[in-house]
N, C-alpha and C positions, 0 to 999 in steps of 0.2 A: 279604321282596323286596327286590331290592337296583335300585336307581333311581340313575342315571347324568345329571349336570349338563354339558353341553355350553357350556364358554364357549367361545364362536366369534367372532371378529370377521368380519362379512360387509363386502360392498362393491356394488357396483352391479350386478355380471354376474349374472344369477341361475341360470347354470350353473355357473360357478364356485362360486357358493354351494350348491349342490345337489351338485355333488362333495364342499365339505365336510361338508353335513350327512353323506354317506354314508359320508364318513371315520370322523366319530366314531358314527356309529350302530354300523358294523364294529367300532370300539375298544372301543363300549360292550357290546357283544354278546359280546366276546371277554371283555371282564372278569366278566361274568355278570350283567349288568344284563336285565332283564324290561321294565324304560321307559327312555328317554332323552329327557331336557329338553333343548330347546334355545330359545333366547332371541327374544323380540319380534323383529320385523324379518329374520327368517333368511332371508329371500325376497329382499329388498334393504336396504341399511341406508338410516336415514333422512339426509338431506342430499343426496335423490337423488329424481328426477320418481318417484310411486308410481299416479298415475292410468294412465298408458300400461302399465302391467304389470299392475294387480290382473286377478285372473281368480275364475272360479266355483269353487266346490270341487269340480266335475268338471274342471277344465279341467288342462293339461298341468303344470303345478308342482305340484300338488296329488298329479294322477295318480302322479306319478314318487315323490313320498315316499311312498303307499300303496306301490309298488313295491317301495320300499327297506325299508319295517318289514316286506312278505312276506318277503324276499329272507335277510333278517337273523331272522326271528321275534323281532322288539320291537316294542314298541310306542314310538310316537313322538308328541310333543308339538312344535310347531314355530311360529313366528310368519311369518305371510303376509298378502297383503291381497287383497280381495274388493272386486267394485263396490259400491258404496252403494247406496240405493234411492230415492233423490230420483228423482221423476218428475214435477214442478212445472215443468220449463225452466229451473231452476237450474243453477250450474256443478257438474258430476259431481264425487261424492266418493267415498273409497275408506273402507272398515270394516277394521279391524285387527284381525285375526281370529289365533287360534289353532286350529290342526287338531290334531286327536288319531286318531289311525291306527294300525292293526297289531294284532294280537292279539284282534280279533274287535272293535274300537273305532272306529268312526266318529261322532265328534260334533266340536262346532266351539263357540266363545265370542268373541264380538264386543266388543270392550274397549268398558268401560261411560264411564269419568272418562278425559277428553281432557284431554291435556297441555297447558294454556294459561298456564302460567306462566315462569318466568324468562329471559322475551324472547324465548319458543317459541310458535306458537300452532297445536298438531294442529288443532283445530277446521277451521281454514282450508279443510284439506284432508281432512281424517278424519270419517265420521258416525259417531255414537256409537251403540253396542250399549244394551240394554234389560235383558236377562234375564239371572242368574247362571245357571252350566251348573256342575253335577257331574256324574263318572261312576264307574263303578265296574271297577278289574283284581284281579283275584284273592281277592276279597272285601271290597277295602281301597276307601273311596269318597275321591274325589279331587275338590276344589275348584279352579277356575283363575280366574286376577287376571292382568293386564298392566300393568305398569308402573306406572305413575302411580295406578291403582287402590290401592297398598297405602298410600296416604296415608287411605285409606277405610275404616276400621273395619266399617263397618254391611255390606258387601259378603263380610267374612271370616267375621262370625257369621252371616250368613245362610246361606254354605255348611255351616258349622257345623251351622246348625239341620235342614238338609236332607242331613245323614248326614255329610258330609268328615271326615274323621282327618286327611286332609293338603289342606293348600292350598298348589296352586302357582303361585308369578308368574313370568312370562316378563318379559322385561325390556330395555329398550335404555336406560340410565341417563345423563340428563345429567352431564356435568361440571361441576368447579367448587369452589369454597371449602368443604369442609366436606360435600360432594355423597356422597362415599361413606359417610362415618361416618352420613349420616342414613340412606342407604341400607340399612345393616345394623340402626339402632335401628326404623326401621319395621319390618321385618323379625320381629325379636322382639318389638316390640310387639304385630304383628299374631297374633302364636304365643300370646303372652297373651290376647290380649281373648278370642278364639276356642278356646284349648286344643286346637290342632291342629299339629301339626310343621307347619314353614313352608319349604319348600323352593322358594329365589330364585334362579333362573340369569340373570344378565344377560351382556348382548356384553361381551367382552374391551375394556380401554382400548386404542384406537388407540397413544395415547401409550406403552405399553410395548412398541410395536413401531417405534418410531423417525416415527411417523405424527403432522404436527400437527393439533390439531383444528381445524375453522374453522368460523366463523359459530355460531347458537345450536342447532344440531340434537342432538338426544341421541344419542350413538352408541356408548355406553358406559363403566363404569368397572370393570368387573371387580368381584372379589370377591362370586363367588354361592355363596350359603352356605345351610348346612343348619338349624335351627332346634330347638331340643326345645317341648315345648308348655308348659314352666316358663320358657321364654325363655334358654335356656342354646344357647348357637352349639356345634353337633357339630361341625362341617366347614367349611371356607373356601378359595375359592382367593384370589388375589392377582388383581395386575391383567390379567396376562398370559393368552393362552390356556391350555385345558386341559379337564382331565375329572376331576369330583369325582364319586365312589361315596359312597353312601348305602346303608348297612344297616338296611332299615324297620323299628322294631317299634311296632307299632301298640298294645302293652300300655300305652307311658309315658302315650297318649292317654287310655286308662280310668284309669289313675293320676292324673294330674293333673285328669280331672275328679271323682274322689273328693276329693281334697285340696285344689281351689282351684276349686270349683261356677261359676265365673263366668256361666257359661252361665244354669245355673239360678236364679242369686240375682239375674238382672236385674231389673230393672222396666222395662217398654216403657213410653212416655209417646205 
């Protein structure tokens, strides 16, 4: 199976972001990909209002994403924002959602671990998800994670317990000293923890296009990366926009779990 990681830089305009998604989906398909992964906040970049654009999974943005997947005969994963469920009169929040669609797929994952760190409080506007999500494509099981989730090993091992050979991380990583290095280190660590292939797709770095990063909103650092179950970096992009192709071989997962049986050797306390 060939998978493409689409390291894009989204902005405020939903239609423009959808056009960017369609362009990269077309390019991914032309490159032979069966699945193209887009970052967190593909619908609208952080640092902009979210409540006013959040929509249900059958709303116009998601519907158009499904149409793009169907038109190009490719599976797509992309980050969007859906309405929260609070009904107690409290101020409304959104959910940070990954939509998986195309090639017979239709599922979604709501980000569990919210980014309340480095001066940013995602929980002010976002309601946390509760449940891990896995899905199958062409006989391969994938687990899902979003950005800050990558700092929490238990989600990745839970996905592996549910059969995941591959963990996909969609992110809009916050910039700052050492942050790109942390991103790559964490992707490698989670691959080792779970003996899965980790495919980590982030928003590109706006600074790579001459745009200044303002405030504390996490707007991306690039460096989308594919990591083997042994923690080796297989492929990596730099900070700018780009498309990374990964030829997936799940035999390396079986090999890793034979040679490095950390899942089997665990003690659960």
